[in-house]
Predicted model as a PDB file, atoms N, CA, C, CB and O in Angstrom, pLDDT in the B-factor column:
MODEL        1                                                                  
ATOM      1  N   MET A   1     113.982  82.283 100.071  1.00 79.00           N  
ATOM      2  CA  MET A   1     113.532  81.775 101.350  1.00 79.00           C  
ATOM      3  C   MET A   1     114.312  80.525 101.747  1.00 79.00           C  
ATOM      4  CB  MET A   1     112.041  81.478 101.303  1.00 79.00           C  
ATOM      5  O   MET A   1     114.609  80.330 102.926  1.00 79.00           O  
ATOM      6  N   SER A   2     114.644  79.683 100.778  1.00 82.00           N  
ATOM      7  CA  SER A   2     115.360  78.456 101.113  1.00 82.00           C  
ATOM      8  C   SER A   2     116.744  78.758 101.676  1.00 82.00           C  
ATOM      9  CB  SER A   2     115.481  77.560  99.883  1.00 82.00           C  
ATOM     10  O   SER A   2     117.247  78.014 102.518  1.00 82.00           O  
ATOM     11  N   PHE A   3     117.363  79.849 101.217  1.00 84.00           N  
ATOM     12  CA  PHE A   3     118.651  80.230 101.776  1.00 84.00           C  
ATOM     13  C   PHE A   3     118.503  80.663 103.229  1.00 84.00           C  
ATOM     14  CB  PHE A   3     119.281  81.352 100.950  1.00 84.00           C  
ATOM     15  O   PHE A   3     119.325  80.311 104.076  1.00 84.00           O  
ATOM     16  N   ILE A   4     117.464  81.418 103.511  1.00 87.00           N  
ATOM     17  CA  ILE A   4     117.255  81.949 104.859  1.00 87.00           C  
ATOM     18  C   ILE A   4     117.011  80.818 105.847  1.00 87.00           C  
ATOM     19  CB  ILE A   4     116.073  82.934 104.876  1.00 87.00           C  
ATOM     20  O   ILE A   4     117.519  80.852 106.968  1.00 87.00           O  
ATOM     21  N   GLN A   5     116.239  79.818 105.443  1.00 85.00           N  
ATOM     22  CA  GLN A   5     115.942  78.697 106.336  1.00 85.00           C  
ATOM     23  C   GLN A   5     117.203  77.936 106.727  1.00 85.00           C  
ATOM     24  CB  GLN A   5     114.952  77.747 105.677  1.00 85.00           C  
ATOM     25  O   GLN A   5     117.265  77.368 107.818  1.00 85.00           O  
ATOM     26  N   GLN A   6     118.205  77.915 105.858  1.00 85.00           N  
ATOM     27  CA  GLN A   6     119.439  77.171 106.121  1.00 85.00           C  
ATOM     28  C   GLN A   6     120.575  78.061 106.632  1.00 85.00           C  
ATOM     29  CB  GLN A   6     119.884  76.461 104.863  1.00 85.00           C  
ATOM     30  O   GLN A   6     121.701  77.599 106.817  1.00 85.00           O  
ATOM     31  N   LEU A   7     120.271  79.325 106.855  1.00 87.00           N  
ATOM     32  CA  LEU A   7     121.296  80.296 107.208  1.00 87.00           C  
ATOM     33  C   LEU A   7     121.780  80.107 108.642  1.00 87.00           C  
ATOM     34  CB  LEU A   7     120.766  81.707 107.021  1.00 87.00           C  
ATOM     35  O   LEU A   7     121.003  80.210 109.592  1.00 87.00           O  
ATOM     36  N   GLU A   8     123.066  79.832 108.781  1.00 85.00           N  
ATOM     37  CA  GLU A   8     123.719  79.750 110.083  1.00 85.00           C  
ATOM     38  C   GLU A   8     125.091  80.377 109.950  1.00 85.00           C  
ATOM     39  CB  GLU A   8     123.816  78.274 110.591  1.00 85.00           C  
ATOM     40  O   GLU A   8     125.742  80.254 108.913  1.00 85.00           O  
ATOM     41  N   LYS A   9     125.525  81.043 110.995  1.00 86.00           N  
ATOM     42  CA  LYS A   9     126.817  81.734 110.958  1.00 86.00           C  
ATOM     43  C   LYS A   9     127.938  80.757 110.589  1.00 86.00           C  
ATOM     44  CB  LYS A   9     127.114  82.402 112.324  1.00 86.00           C  
ATOM     45  O   LYS A   9     128.128  79.733 111.246  1.00 86.00           O  
ATOM     46  N   GLY A  10     128.676  81.094 109.524  1.00 85.00           N  
ATOM     47  CA  GLY A  10     129.840  80.332 109.141  1.00 85.00           C  
ATOM     48  C   GLY A  10     129.592  79.144 108.222  1.00 85.00           C  
ATOM     49  O   GLY A  10     130.555  78.542 107.747  1.00 85.00           O  
ATOM     50  N   ASN A  11     128.333  78.780 107.952  1.00 89.00           N  
ATOM     51  CA  ASN A  11     128.109  77.623 107.063  1.00 89.00           C  
ATOM     52  C   ASN A  11     128.173  78.050 105.595  1.00 89.00           C  
ATOM     53  CB  ASN A  11     126.736  76.959 107.365  1.00 89.00           C  
ATOM     54  O   ASN A  11     128.280  79.238 105.292  1.00 89.00           O  
ATOM     55  N   LYS A  12     128.108  77.077 104.694  1.00 92.00           N  
ATOM     56  CA  LYS A  12     128.225  77.368 103.258  1.00 92.00           C  
ATOM     57  C   LYS A  12     127.101  78.270 102.775  1.00 92.00           C  
ATOM     58  CB  LYS A  12     128.226  76.073 102.453  1.00 92.00           C  
ATOM     59  O   LYS A  12     127.319  79.136 101.927  1.00 92.00           O  
ATOM     60  N   THR A  13     125.910  78.075 103.303  1.00 90.00           N  
ATOM     61  CA  THR A  13     124.785  78.925 102.904  1.00 90.00           C  
ATOM     62  C   THR A  13     125.078  80.378 103.255  1.00 90.00           C  
ATOM     63  CB  THR A  13     123.477  78.461 103.585  1.00 90.00           C  
ATOM     64  O   THR A  13     124.771  81.284 102.481  1.00 90.00           O  
ATOM     65  N   CYS A  14     125.663  80.591 104.405  1.00 92.00           N  
ATOM     66  CA  CYS A  14     126.012  81.953 104.833  1.00 92.00           C  
ATOM     67  C   CYS A  14     126.994  82.578 103.845  1.00 92.00           C  
ATOM     68  CB  CYS A  14     126.618  81.942 106.262  1.00 92.00           C  
ATOM     69  O   CYS A  14     126.879  83.758 103.514  1.00 92.00           O  
ATOM     70  N   LYS A  15     127.944  81.799 103.383  1.00 93.00           N  
ATOM     71  CA  LYS A  15     128.926  82.299 102.418  1.00 93.00           C  
ATOM     72  C   LYS A  15     128.270  82.641 101.087  1.00 93.00           C  
ATOM     73  CB  LYS A  15     130.036  81.267 102.203  1.00 93.00           C  
ATOM     74  O   LYS A  15     128.640  83.630 100.455  1.00 93.00           O  
ATOM     75  N   VAL A  16     127.308  81.844 100.653  1.00 93.00           N  
ATOM     76  CA  VAL A  16     126.585  82.103  99.408  1.00 93.00           C  
ATOM     77  C   VAL A  16     125.751  83.378  99.551  1.00 93.00           C  
ATOM     78  CB  VAL A  16     125.679  80.895  99.035  1.00 93.00           C  
ATOM     79  O   VAL A  16     125.738  84.221  98.654  1.00 93.00           O  
ATOM     80  N   VAL A  17     125.065  83.510 100.671  1.00 93.00           N  
ATOM     81  CA  VAL A  17     124.238  84.698 100.904  1.00 93.00           C  
ATOM     82  C   VAL A  17     125.115  85.943 100.941  1.00 93.00           C  
ATOM     83  CB  VAL A  17     123.438  84.563 102.223  1.00 93.00           C  
ATOM     84  O   VAL A  17     124.755  86.968 100.363  1.00 93.00           O  
ATOM     85  N   ARG A  18     126.259  85.867 101.610  1.00 94.00           N  
ATOM     86  CA  ARG A  18     127.181  87.011 101.646  1.00 94.00           C  
ATOM     87  C   ARG A  18     127.621  87.386 100.227  1.00 94.00           C  
ATOM     88  CB  ARG A  18     128.422  86.687 102.525  1.00 94.00           C  
ATOM     89  O   ARG A  18     127.677  88.569  99.889  1.00 94.00           O  
ATOM     90  N   ALA A  19     127.929  86.391  99.403  1.00 96.00           N  
ATOM     91  CA  ALA A  19     128.357  86.657  98.025  1.00 96.00           C  
ATOM     92  C   ALA A  19     127.240  87.327  97.224  1.00 96.00           C  
ATOM     93  CB  ALA A  19     128.790  85.350  97.336  1.00 96.00           C  
ATOM     94  O   ALA A  19     127.503  88.242  96.445  1.00 96.00           O  
ATOM     95  N   MET A  20     125.994  86.879  97.410  1.00 95.00           N  
ATOM     96  CA  MET A  20     124.868  87.495  96.693  1.00 95.00           C  
ATOM     97  C   MET A  20     124.668  88.940  97.128  1.00 95.00           C  
ATOM     98  CB  MET A  20     123.576  86.694  96.928  1.00 95.00           C  
ATOM     99  O   MET A  20     124.409  89.816  96.302  1.00 95.00           O  
ATOM    100  N   ILE A  21     124.789  89.181  98.425  1.00 96.00           N  
ATOM    101  CA  ILE A  21     124.644  90.550  98.929  1.00 96.00           C  
ATOM    102  C   ILE A  21     125.758  91.436  98.385  1.00 96.00           C  
ATOM    103  CB  ILE A  21     124.653  90.568 100.473  1.00 96.00           C  
ATOM    104  O   ILE A  21     125.503  92.558  97.948  1.00 96.00           O  
ATOM    105  N   ASP A  22     126.985  90.938  98.409  1.00 97.00           N  
ATOM    106  CA  ASP A  22     128.114  91.709  97.881  1.00 97.00           C  
ATOM    107  C   ASP A  22     127.954  91.989  96.390  1.00 97.00           C  
ATOM    108  CB  ASP A  22     129.426  90.964  98.132  1.00 97.00           C  
ATOM    109  O   ASP A  22     128.252  93.091  95.929  1.00 97.00           O  
ATOM    110  N   LEU A  23     127.490  91.007  95.642  1.00 97.00           N  
ATOM    111  CA  LEU A  23     127.265  91.197  94.207  1.00 97.00           C  
ATOM    112  C   LEU A  23     126.209  92.273  93.962  1.00 97.00           C  
ATOM    113  CB  LEU A  23     126.834  89.871  93.548  1.00 97.00           C  
ATOM    114  O   LEU A  23     126.383  93.138  93.103  1.00 97.00           O  
ATOM    115  N   ALA A  24     125.131  92.217  94.707  1.00 96.00           N  
ATOM    116  CA  ALA A  24     124.076  93.221  94.554  1.00 96.00           C  
ATOM    117  C   ALA A  24     124.611  94.616  94.864  1.00 96.00           C  
ATOM    118  CB  ALA A  24     122.883  92.895  95.469  1.00 96.00           C  
ATOM    119  O   ALA A  24     124.304  95.571  94.151  1.00 96.00           O  
ATOM    120  N   LYS A  25     125.402  94.736  95.917  1.00 96.00           N  
ATOM    121  CA  LYS A  25     125.969  96.039  96.278  1.00 96.00           C  
ATOM    122  C   LYS A  25     126.891  96.570  95.177  1.00 96.00           C  
ATOM    123  CB  LYS A  25     126.741  95.934  97.603  1.00 96.00           C  
ATOM    124  O   LYS A  25     126.951  97.777  94.942  1.00 96.00           O  
ATOM    125  N   THR A  26     127.605  95.667  94.507  1.00 97.00           N  
ATOM    126  CA  THR A  26     128.478  96.066  93.401  1.00 97.00           C  
ATOM    127  C   THR A  26     127.692  96.785  92.316  1.00 97.00           C  
ATOM    128  CB  THR A  26     129.187  94.848  92.811  1.00 97.00           C  
ATOM    129  O   THR A  26     128.203  97.699  91.670  1.00 97.00           O  
ATOM    130  N   PHE A  27     126.443  96.364  92.120  1.00 97.00           N  
ATOM    131  CA  PHE A  27     125.584  96.959  91.098  1.00 97.00           C  
ATOM    132  C   PHE A  27     124.599  97.966  91.689  1.00 97.00           C  
ATOM    133  CB  PHE A  27     124.824  95.871  90.359  1.00 97.00           C  
ATOM    134  O   PHE A  27     123.584  98.287  91.071  1.00 97.00           O  
ATOM    135  N   ASP A  28     124.905  98.464  92.893  1.00 97.00           N  
ATOM    136  CA  ASP A  28     124.058  99.458  93.571  1.00 97.00           C  
ATOM    137  C   ASP A  28     122.612  99.000  93.715  1.00 97.00           C  
ATOM    138  CB  ASP A  28     124.094 100.771  92.816  1.00 97.00           C  
ATOM    139  O   ASP A  28     121.683  99.790  93.550  1.00 97.00           O  
ATOM    140  N   MET A  29     122.430  97.734  94.019  1.00 97.00           N  
ATOM    141  CA  MET A  29     121.095  97.165  94.212  1.00 97.00           C  
ATOM    142  C   MET A  29     120.859  96.930  95.699  1.00 97.00           C  
ATOM    143  CB  MET A  29     120.932  95.839  93.414  1.00 97.00           C  
ATOM    144  O   MET A  29     121.795  96.657  96.450  1.00 97.00           O  
ATOM    145  N   ASP A  30     119.614  97.036  96.112  1.00 95.00           N  
ATOM    146  CA  ASP A  30     119.219  96.669  97.471  1.00 95.00           C  
ATOM    147  C   ASP A  30     118.833  95.202  97.479  1.00 95.00           C  
ATOM    148  CB  ASP A  30     118.044  97.557  97.982  1.00 95.00           C  
ATOM    149  O   ASP A  30     118.401  94.661  96.461  1.00 95.00           O  
ATOM    150  N   VAL A  31     118.988  94.561  98.621  1.00 94.00           N  
ATOM    151  CA  VAL A  31     118.654  93.146  98.774  1.00 94.00           C  
ATOM    152  C   VAL A  31     117.577  93.023  99.836  1.00 94.00           C  
ATOM    153  CB  VAL A  31     119.912  92.298  99.150  1.00 94.00           C  
ATOM    154  O   VAL A  31     117.648  93.672 100.879  1.00 94.00           O  
ATOM    155  N   VAL A  32     116.580  92.189  99.570  1.00 95.00           N  
ATOM    156  CA  VAL A  32     115.537  91.901 100.544  1.00 95.00           C  
ATOM    157  C   VAL A  32     115.649  90.444 100.952  1.00 95.00           C  
ATOM    158  CB  VAL A  32     114.126  92.213  99.972  1.00 95.00           C  
ATOM    159  O   VAL A  32     115.560  89.547 100.114  1.00 95.00           O  
ATOM    160  N   GLY A  33     115.844  90.212 102.245  1.00 94.00           N  
ATOM    161  CA  GLY A  33     115.855  88.852 102.767  1.00 94.00           C  
ATOM    162  C   GLY A  33     114.421  88.364 102.894  1.00 94.00           C  
ATOM    163  O   GLY A  33     113.639  88.918 103.667  1.00 94.00           O  
ATOM    164  N   GLU A  34     114.081  87.346 102.151  1.00 94.00           N  
ATOM    165  CA  GLU A  34     112.705  86.845 102.110  1.00 94.00           C  
ATOM    166  C   GLU A  34     112.581  85.579 102.950  1.00 94.00           C  
ATOM    167  CB  GLU A  34     112.264  86.567 100.654  1.00 94.00           C  
ATOM    168  O   GLU A  34     113.415  84.678 102.867  1.00 94.00           O  
ATOM    169  N   GLY A  35     111.530  85.530 103.756  1.00 93.00           N  
ATOM    170  CA  GLY A  35     111.282  84.336 104.563  1.00 93.00           C  
ATOM    171  C   GLY A  35     111.928  84.385 105.933  1.00 93.00           C  
ATOM    172  O   GLY A  35     112.199  83.344 106.530  1.00 93.00           O  
ATOM    173  N   VAL A  36     112.177  85.587 106.439  1.00 95.00           N  
ATOM    174  CA  VAL A  36     112.800  85.738 107.754  1.00 95.00           C  
ATOM    175  C   VAL A  36     111.769  85.389 108.827  1.00 95.00           C  
ATOM    176  CB  VAL A  36     113.348  87.192 107.958  1.00 95.00           C  
ATOM    177  O   VAL A  36     110.708  86.007 108.917  1.00 95.00           O  
ATOM    178  N   GLU A  37     112.105  84.388 109.634  1.00 95.00           N  
ATOM    179  CA  GLU A  37     111.165  83.909 110.655  1.00 95.00           C  
ATOM    180  C   GLU A  37     111.681  84.081 112.071  1.00 95.00           C  
ATOM    181  CB  GLU A  37     110.849  82.462 110.419  1.00 95.00           C  
ATOM    182  O   GLU A  37     110.895  84.018 113.016  1.00 95.00           O  
ATOM    183  N   THR A  38     112.975  84.297 112.248  1.00 94.00           N  
ATOM    184  CA  THR A  38     113.522  84.407 113.598  1.00 94.00           C  
ATOM    185  C   THR A  38     114.383  85.655 113.737  1.00 94.00           C  
ATOM    186  CB  THR A  38     114.341  83.161 113.947  1.00 94.00           C  
ATOM    187  O   THR A  38     114.895  86.193 112.755  1.00 94.00           O  
ATOM    188  N   GLU A  39     114.526  86.093 114.958  1.00 95.00           N  
ATOM    189  CA  GLU A  39     115.388  87.241 115.261  1.00 95.00           C  
ATOM    190  C   GLU A  39     116.837  86.917 114.891  1.00 95.00           C  
ATOM    191  CB  GLU A  39     115.285  87.627 116.763  1.00 95.00           C  
ATOM    192  O   GLU A  39     117.566  87.793 114.425  1.00 95.00           O  
ATOM    193  N   THR A  40     117.249  85.689 115.093  1.00 94.00           N  
ATOM    194  CA  THR A  40     118.614  85.269 114.748  1.00 94.00           C  
ATOM    195  C   THR A  40     118.874  85.427 113.259  1.00 94.00           C  
ATOM    196  CB  THR A  40     118.852  83.815 115.169  1.00 94.00           C  
ATOM    197  O   THR A  40     119.934  85.916 112.866  1.00 94.00           O  
ATOM    198  N   GLN A  41     117.921  85.018 112.421  1.00 95.00           N  
ATOM    199  CA  GLN A  41     118.070  85.181 110.968  1.00 95.00           C  
ATOM    200  C   GLN A  41     118.174  86.659 110.614  1.00 95.00           C  
ATOM    201  CB  GLN A  41     116.881  84.532 110.216  1.00 95.00           C  
ATOM    202  O   GLN A  41     119.009  87.050 109.798  1.00 95.00           O  
ATOM    203  N   LYS A  42     117.333  87.469 111.224  1.00 96.00           N  
ATOM    204  CA  LYS A  42     117.349  88.911 110.955  1.00 96.00           C  
ATOM    205  C   LYS A  42     118.704  89.513 111.313  1.00 96.00           C  
ATOM    206  CB  LYS A  42     116.231  89.621 111.743  1.00 96.00           C  
ATOM    207  O   LYS A  42     119.278  90.264 110.524  1.00 96.00           O  
ATOM    208  N   LEU A  43     119.213  89.189 112.485  1.00 96.00           N  
ATOM    209  CA  LEU A  43     120.486  89.751 112.931  1.00 96.00           C  
ATOM    210  C   LEU A  43     121.642  89.296 112.054  1.00 96.00           C  
ATOM    211  CB  LEU A  43     120.753  89.367 114.373  1.00 96.00           C  
ATOM    212  O   LEU A  43     122.541  90.083 111.758  1.00 96.00           O  
ATOM    213  N   LEU A  44     121.629  88.043 111.639  1.00 95.00           N  
ATOM    214  CA  LEU A  44     122.691  87.544 110.773  1.00 95.00           C  
ATOM    215  C   LEU A  44     122.647  88.230 109.413  1.00 95.00           C  
ATOM    216  CB  LEU A  44     122.576  86.025 110.604  1.00 95.00           C  
ATOM    217  O   LEU A  44     123.690  88.587 108.866  1.00 95.00           O  
ATOM    218  N   LEU A  45     121.460  88.415 108.868  1.00 96.00           N  
ATOM    219  CA  LEU A  45     121.342  89.137 107.598  1.00 96.00           C  
ATOM    220  C   LEU A  45     121.876  90.562 107.729  1.00 96.00           C  
ATOM    221  CB  LEU A  45     119.875  89.163 107.129  1.00 96.00           C  
ATOM    222  O   LEU A  45     122.544  91.064 106.825  1.00 96.00           O  
ATOM    223  N   GLN A  46     121.584  91.204 108.842  1.00 96.00           N  
ATOM    224  CA  GLN A  46     122.098  92.561 109.057  1.00 96.00           C  
ATOM    225  C   GLN A  46     123.622  92.555 109.127  1.00 96.00           C  
ATOM    226  CB  GLN A  46     121.508  93.165 110.350  1.00 96.00           C  
ATOM    227  O   GLN A  46     124.271  93.445 108.577  1.00 96.00           O  
ATOM    228  N   GLU A  47     124.199  91.558 109.801  1.00 95.00           N  
ATOM    229  CA  GLU A  47     125.659  91.437 109.857  1.00 95.00           C  
ATOM    230  C   GLU A  47     126.249  91.274 108.462  1.00 95.00           C  
ATOM    231  CB  GLU A  47     126.065  90.249 110.740  1.00 95.00           C  
ATOM    232  O   GLU A  47     127.350  91.749 108.186  1.00 95.00           O  
ATOM    233  N   LEU A  48     125.508  90.598 107.583  1.00 95.00           N  
ATOM    234  CA  LEU A  48     125.983  90.357 106.216  1.00 95.00           C  
ATOM    235  C   LEU A  48     125.744  91.555 105.298  1.00 95.00           C  
ATOM    236  CB  LEU A  48     125.299  89.129 105.638  1.00 95.00           C  
ATOM    237  O   LEU A  48     126.204  91.565 104.157  1.00 95.00           O  
ATOM    238  N   GLY A  49     125.023  92.569 105.798  1.00 95.00           N  
ATOM    239  CA  GLY A  49     124.784  93.770 105.005  1.00 95.00           C  
ATOM    240  C   GLY A  49     123.430  93.832 104.340  1.00 95.00           C  
ATOM    241  O   GLY A  49     123.208  94.677 103.473  1.00 95.00           O  
ATOM    242  N   CYS A  50     122.523  92.959 104.724  1.00 96.00           N  
ATOM    243  CA  CYS A  50     121.157  92.970 104.193  1.00 96.00           C  
ATOM    244  C   CYS A  50     120.242  93.594 105.244  1.00 96.00           C  
ATOM    245  CB  CYS A  50     120.676  91.519 103.815  1.00 96.00           C  
ATOM    246  O   CYS A  50     120.018  93.019 106.310  1.00 96.00           O  
ATOM    247  N   TYR A  51     119.715  94.785 104.928  1.00 96.00           N  
ATOM    248  CA  TYR A  51     118.962  95.543 105.919  1.00 96.00           C  
ATOM    249  C   TYR A  51     117.453  95.575 105.674  1.00 96.00           C  
ATOM    250  CB  TYR A  51     119.476  96.934 105.961  1.00 96.00           C  
ATOM    251  O   TYR A  51     116.710  96.177 106.449  1.00 96.00           O  
ATOM    252  N   TYR A  52     117.006  94.936 104.610  1.00 96.00           N  
ATOM    253  CA  TYR A  52     115.578  94.855 104.323  1.00 96.00           C  
ATOM    254  C   TYR A  52     115.159  93.390 104.422  1.00 96.00           C  
ATOM    255  CB  TYR A  52     115.244  95.449 102.908  1.00 96.00           C  
ATOM    256  O   TYR A  52     115.821  92.503 103.884  1.00 96.00           O  
ATOM    257  N   HIS A  53     114.047  93.154 105.117  1.00 95.00           N  
ATOM    258  CA  HIS A  53     113.599  91.779 105.319  1.00 95.00           C  
ATOM    259  C   HIS A  53     112.084  91.713 105.236  1.00 95.00           C  
ATOM    260  CB  HIS A  53     114.088  91.234 106.675  1.00 95.00           C  
ATOM    261  O   HIS A  53     111.380  92.703 105.433  1.00 95.00           O  
ATOM    262  N   GLN A  54     111.614  90.524 104.940  1.00 94.00           N  
ATOM    263  CA  GLN A  54     110.181  90.252 105.030  1.00 94.00           C  
ATOM    264  C   GLN A  54     110.020  88.821 105.491  1.00 94.00           C  
ATOM    265  CB  GLN A  54     109.451  90.496 103.662  1.00 94.00           C  
ATOM    266  O   GLN A  54     110.899  87.985 105.284  1.00 94.00           O  
ATOM    267  N   GLY A  55     108.898  88.548 106.112  1.00 94.00           N  
ATOM    268  CA  GLY A  55     108.651  87.194 106.567  1.00 94.00           C  
ATOM    269  C   GLY A  55     107.775  87.172 107.808  1.00 94.00           C  
ATOM    270  O   GLY A  55     107.314  88.207 108.287  1.00 94.00           O  
ATOM    271  N   TYR A  56     107.561  85.975 108.309  1.00 93.00           N  
ATOM    272  CA  TYR A  56     106.666  85.772 109.449  1.00 93.00           C  
ATOM    273  C   TYR A  56     107.171  86.443 110.724  1.00 93.00           C  
ATOM    274  CB  TYR A  56     106.482  84.294 109.697  1.00 93.00           C  
ATOM    275  O   TYR A  56     106.383  86.672 111.641  1.00 93.00           O  
ATOM    276  N   LEU A  57     108.457  86.763 110.805  1.00 94.00           N  
ATOM    277  CA  LEU A  57     108.955  87.487 111.975  1.00 94.00           C  
ATOM    278  C   LEU A  57     108.198  88.804 112.127  1.00 94.00           C  
ATOM    279  CB  LEU A  57     110.481  87.746 111.856  1.00 94.00           C  
ATOM    280  O   LEU A  57     107.967  89.268 113.244  1.00 94.00           O  
ATOM    281  N   TYR A  58     107.820  89.393 111.022  1.00 88.00           N  
ATOM    282  CA  TYR A  58     107.156  90.690 111.029  1.00 88.00           C  
ATOM    283  C   TYR A  58     105.639  90.577 110.964  1.00 88.00           C  
ATOM    284  CB  TYR A  58     107.648  91.519 109.877  1.00 88.00           C  
ATOM    285  O   TYR A  58     104.929  91.309 111.654  1.00 88.00           O  
ATOM    286  N   SER A  59     105.143  89.664 110.141  1.00 85.00           N  
ATOM    287  CA  SER A  59     103.696  89.521 110.007  1.00 85.00           C  
ATOM    288  C   SER A  59     103.365  88.310 109.143  1.00 85.00           C  
ATOM    289  CB  SER A  59     103.075  90.797 109.406  1.00 85.00           C  
ATOM    290  O   SER A  59     104.109  87.966 108.224  1.00 85.00           O  
ATOM    291  N   ARG A  60     102.274  87.688 109.438  1.00 88.00           N  
ATOM    292  CA  ARG A  60     101.697  86.701 108.537  1.00 88.00           C  
ATOM    293  C   ARG A  60     101.130  87.474 107.346  1.00 88.00           C  
ATOM    294  CB  ARG A  60     100.583  85.825 109.255  1.00 88.00           C  
ATOM    295  O   ARG A  60     100.933  88.684 107.448  1.00 88.00           O  
ATOM    296  N   PRO A  61     100.867  86.816 106.233  1.00 87.00           N  
ATOM    297  CA  PRO A  61     100.252  87.529 105.106  1.00 87.00           C  
ATOM    298  C   PRO A  61      98.932  88.182 105.541  1.00 87.00           C  
ATOM    299  CB  PRO A  61     100.006  86.559 103.918  1.00 87.00           C  
ATOM    300  O   PRO A  61      98.137  87.589 106.269  1.00 87.00           O  
ATOM    301  N   ILE A  62      98.725  89.412 105.077  1.00 86.00           N  
ATOM    302  CA  ILE A  62      97.490  90.114 105.419  1.00 86.00           C  
ATOM    303  C   ILE A  62      96.830  90.630 104.148  1.00 86.00           C  
ATOM    304  CB  ILE A  62      97.769  91.281 106.402  1.00 86.00           C  
ATOM    305  O   ILE A  62      97.484  90.837 103.125  1.00 86.00           O  
ATOM    306  N   ARG A  63      95.540  90.828 104.235  1.00 87.00           N  
ATOM    307  CA  ARG A  63      94.772  91.328 103.095  1.00 87.00           C  
ATOM    308  C   ARG A  63      95.138  92.793 102.845  1.00 87.00           C  
ATOM    309  CB  ARG A  63      93.237  91.177 103.347  1.00 87.00           C  
ATOM    310  O   ARG A  63      95.470  93.528 103.774  1.00 87.00           O  
ATOM    311  N   SER A  64      95.075  93.194 101.604  1.00 83.00           N  
ATOM    312  CA  SER A  64      95.493  94.549 101.227  1.00 83.00           C  
ATOM    313  C   SER A  64      94.712  95.631 101.970  1.00 83.00           C  
ATOM    314  CB  SER A  64      95.329  94.744  99.731  1.00 83.00           C  
ATOM    315  O   SER A  64      95.269  96.678 102.299  1.00 83.00           O  
ATOM    316  N   GLU A  65      93.450  95.394 102.233  1.00 82.00           N  
ATOM    317  CA  GLU A  65      92.660  96.418 102.918  1.00 82.00           C  
ATOM    318  C   GLU A  65      93.079  96.609 104.379  1.00 82.00           C  
ATOM    319  CB  GLU A  65      91.188  96.055 102.855  1.00 82.00           C  
ATOM    320  O   GLU A  65      92.725  97.615 104.993  1.00 82.00           O  
ATOM    321  N   HIS A  66      93.821  95.665 104.934  1.00 86.00           N  
ATOM    322  CA  HIS A  66      94.303  95.794 106.312  1.00 86.00           C  
ATOM    323  C   HIS A  66      95.729  96.339 106.373  1.00 86.00           C  
ATOM    324  CB  HIS A  66      94.238  94.445 107.015  1.00 86.00           C  
ATOM    325  O   HIS A  66      96.238  96.626 107.457  1.00 86.00           O  
ATOM    326  N   LEU A  67      96.363  96.479 105.234  1.00 85.00           N  
ATOM    327  CA  LEU A  67      97.762  96.894 105.194  1.00 85.00           C  
ATOM    328  C   LEU A  67      97.977  98.289 105.768  1.00 85.00           C  
ATOM    329  CB  LEU A  67      98.268  96.849 103.776  1.00 85.00           C  
ATOM    330  O   LEU A  67      98.924  98.493 106.528  1.00 85.00           O  
ATOM    331  N   THR A  68      97.136  99.243 105.431  1.00 85.00           N  
ATOM    332  CA  THR A  68      97.295 100.613 105.915  1.00 85.00           C  
ATOM    333  C   THR A  68      97.242 100.656 107.437  1.00 85.00           C  
ATOM    334  CB  THR A  68      96.211 101.523 105.321  1.00 85.00           C  
ATOM    335  O   THR A  68      98.075 101.308 108.067  1.00 85.00           O  
ATOM    336  N   LYS A  69      96.280  99.975 108.028  1.00 83.00           N  
ATOM    337  CA  LYS A  69      96.178  99.956 109.496  1.00 83.00           C  
ATOM    338  C   LYS A  69      97.414  99.303 110.108  1.00 83.00           C  
ATOM    339  CB  LYS A  69      94.899  99.204 109.948  1.00 83.00           C  
ATOM    340  O   LYS A  69      97.938  99.772 111.118  1.00 83.00           O  
ATOM    341  N   TYR A  70      97.868  98.239 109.499  1.00 80.00           N  
ATOM    342  CA  TYR A  70      99.055  97.549 110.009  1.00 80.00           C  
ATOM    343  C   TYR A  70     100.280  98.465 109.972  1.00 80.00           C  
ATOM    344  CB  TYR A  70      99.323  96.273 109.193  1.00 80.00           C  
ATOM    345  O   TYR A  70     101.031  98.546 110.945  1.00 80.00           O  
ATOM    346  N   LEU A  71     100.475  99.149 108.850  1.00 82.00           N  
ATOM    347  CA  LEU A  71     101.635 100.027 108.712  1.00 82.00           C  
ATOM    348  C   LEU A  71     101.565 101.220 109.665  1.00 82.00           C  
ATOM    349  CB  LEU A  71     101.747 100.520 107.276  1.00 82.00           C  
ATOM    350  O   LEU A  71     102.589 101.649 110.197  1.00 82.00           O  
ATOM    351  N   GLU A  72     100.379 101.747 109.879  1.00 84.00           N  
ATOM    352  CA  GLU A  72     100.208 102.854 110.823  1.00 84.00           C  
ATOM    353  C   GLU A  72     100.566 102.398 112.223  1.00 84.00           C  
ATOM    354  CB  GLU A  72      98.763 103.392 110.789  1.00 84.00           C  
ATOM    355  O   GLU A  72     101.227 103.129 112.961  1.00 84.00           O  
ATOM    356  N   LYS A  73     100.144 101.207 112.596  1.00 82.00           N  
ATOM    357  CA  LYS A  73     100.431 100.658 113.931  1.00 82.00           C  
ATOM    358  C   LYS A  73     101.932 100.439 114.105  1.00 82.00           C  
ATOM    359  CB  LYS A  73      99.667  99.326 114.152  1.00 82.00           C  
ATOM    360  O   LYS A  73     102.480 100.757 115.160  1.00 82.00           O  
ATOM    361  N   GLU A  74     102.600  99.905 113.092  1.00 77.00           N  
ATOM    362  CA  GLU A  74     104.025  99.594 113.176  1.00 77.00           C  
ATOM    363  C   GLU A  74     104.898 100.845 113.175  1.00 77.00           C  
ATOM    364  CB  GLU A  74     104.424  98.699 112.026  1.00 77.00           C  
ATOM    365  O   GLU A  74     106.019 100.806 113.682  1.00 77.00           O  
ATOM    366  N   SER A  75     104.412 101.950 112.621  1.00 77.00           N  
ATOM    367  CA  SER A  75     105.235 103.157 112.526  1.00 77.00           C  
ATOM    368  C   SER A  75     105.200 103.991 113.813  1.00 77.00           C  
ATOM    369  CB  SER A  75     104.770 104.007 111.352  1.00 77.00           C  
ATOM    370  O   SER A  75     105.952 104.957 113.942  1.00 77.00           O  
ATOM    371  N   THR A  76     104.349 103.631 114.745  1.00 71.00           N  
ATOM    372  CA  THR A  76     104.272 104.408 116.001  1.00 71.00           C  
ATOM    373  C   THR A  76     105.105 103.810 117.093  1.00 71.00           C  
ATOM    374  CB  THR A  76     102.847 104.513 116.473  1.00 71.00           C  
ATOM    375  O   THR A  76     105.145 104.344 118.201  1.00 71.00           O  
TER     376      THR A  76                                                      
ENDMDL                                                                          
END                                                                             
């Protein structure tokens, strides 16, 4: 999450995040961007090759019993 908060196009954090994503891909691993709060962060992560995200951009934490309803709503 701390990387995502400091993520800006072209800064050192962006270079570190790109390296982590590339390393994960080398080992056939998926990467999840944690702590995504803005559309800009999401788009930059996608540009870097990270296509899975979680964070307040999508939802505040919810109780497990509400998860099914939330997922059904989001899939339509």
